[in-house]
N, C-alpha and C positions, 0 to 999 in steps of 0.2 A: 238312248235314242235322242236325237235332236228334237227340240220342241217345234211343232208345226201347228198352224192355225186353221187349216181347212178352209171353210167357206165364210170367213169373217167379213165384217163390214168393210174394212179397208180393201180386202181382196175384191169384193163385189164392186165397190166404187172404182177401183183401179181398172178392173176389166171393162166397165162401161166407158170410162174416159179413154182408155187406149183404143177400144173398138171404134169409138166416135172419131178419134183423131186419124186412125188408119183408114177408115172409110172415107173421111172427108178430104184429108190432105194428100193421101197417097192412093185414093180410089181403089182400095184393096179388093181384089177378086178372090173369093173363097169358094173352093170346089171340093165336094166329097165329104162334107161334115157328117153325112149319114153313115160313113164308114167307121166312125168313132163310137164304140159301145156306150150306151147311155148309163150303164151301171157295171160294176165289177172292176177289178184291177186291170189296168192296161198301161202299156208304155207308149207314149207318143214320141216318135223318133224322126225329127226333122234334120235336114242338112243345116249347116251353120255358116252363114255368110256375114251377118252383121250383129251389132249389139242389141238391136231391137227384136231379134228372133224369138226369145222366150215370150215376151208379151204379145208379139205378133201371132205366134202359134196358139197361145192360150186364151186370148181375149175373145175369140170367136166360138170357143167350145161352150157347150151348154152345161158343163159340170166343172167343179174346181180342178185345178191342175197344180201339182207340186213340181218343184224344180231343184235339181242339183246345181250348185254354183261354186266356182272355185273359192276356196276359203279366204283368199286375199281380198275378195270383194267385201267380206264381212268386217274387215278392219278399217274400211273407209268410214269416217264419221258421218252420221245421219244415214247415208246410203246403206250401210251394213245393217242398221236397225230396220230400215224401211223394207229391204228385200226379205228379211226374216219374217216380217209381218205379212208378206204376200206369198207365203208358202215355199220360200226357198230355204234350203239347208246346205251347209258347207261340205265340200269334198276336197281332199288333198289330191292335186293332180300329179301325174307321173310316179305314183306309188299306190300300192293297194291300201285303201282307207277302209278298214273293217267297220268302223263306226258308221260311215256313210252308206256302206253296202247294207248293213243291218237295217238302217233307217229306210232305205229304198225298198228292201224286201218286205219289211213290216207294213209300210204304207200300201204297197201293192196287194199284199195278202189281206189287208183290211178293206180292199175294194176301191182304192183310190187310183186316179190317173197320175202318171209321173212322166215328165219330159226328160229324155236323155238324148244327147247328141251322139249318134253312133260314131262320128269322127273323133269325138273326145275334145275337140278344140275348134275355134273359129278358123275358117279358111282365109288365107292371106292373099290368094290370087283369084278368088271368085269361082274356083272350081270345087267340085265335091271331092273331098279327101278320101283316104283309106279308112276302112272300118277297124275299130278296136273291139276286141271280143268281150269286154265287160258288159255291154248291153245284153248280149246273148246269155251270159252267165246269170245276170239278174233276172231276166225273163224266165229262164229255166228254173231258177231257185224259187221264184214266186209262182211259177206255172201260169203266166198271163200272156195274152197276145201282144204283138207289137204292131202299131199302126205307122207305116212309113209316111213321111210328109215331105213334100218338095216345096221349099221356099224360093221364090224367084224375085230377084232385084232388091233384096233387103240391104245389099251392100252399096246401093246407090240412093239411099233415102235422103241424103242431104241435097240431092238434086230434085227431090220430090217426084221421082219417076214412079210409075204405077207398080205396086207390089202384088204378088199372087201367092196364094197358099193352097196347095192341093193335098188333100188327105187320101191316102191309098187304102187298099183293102187290108184288113188285119191278117197278120202272119202268126202261125202257131210256133212256139219255141221248141227247141230240142228237149229231150229228156234230161233232167238234172243229173249231173255226174258224168255225162258223155262229153268230156272236155274237148275231145277232138272235133266235136260238132259245133262248138261255140264260135270259132273263127269263121267257119263256113256259113253259119247262120247270120253272123254280123255282116259278112260280105253280101249275102243275099238281100239283106235290108238295104244296103247301099245301092245295089243293082235295081231294086224296086223303086227307090227314090229317084234314080236317074231316069226311069221310064215314065215317071209322072209328069 
């Protein structure tokens, strides 16, 4: 399993700094934080518009958040080391990464919160993309709820437009092993995000 650091000092400092920046420079509006369980394993599932989405989603939570990030990011000098110190672990995109899946499931079963983008990648056109079934399989394997999150305007942060984060009601996963239900559940998550 990949090494992760939980609620370390760097993570807490980063969360405070990001939250201060988002609140001051982008006048971030945050709605529905009470929908995020305070304890126990949970998947936080936002749409993905901009590079700031992971810290934007996590900096307002009252608990540590872990992140899957494409493995290419960990090869960037300094940046790769930095993101691993703030609870990110690598995942190979466009193929089944068993190691990353095991890490995700273990973190969730241990009672942690994990961010997974249900679209699997960042939107290039500002629209919410199609669901990938991996999020549903992980939720089912760990038997944890999924909190849909709508991020608005994070693709326009260079213009310092106001951003908004809306946390929806938790959704219960399908029974593990019912593979036919995975895609359906992932699509339901996307539909819930669109409603927020």
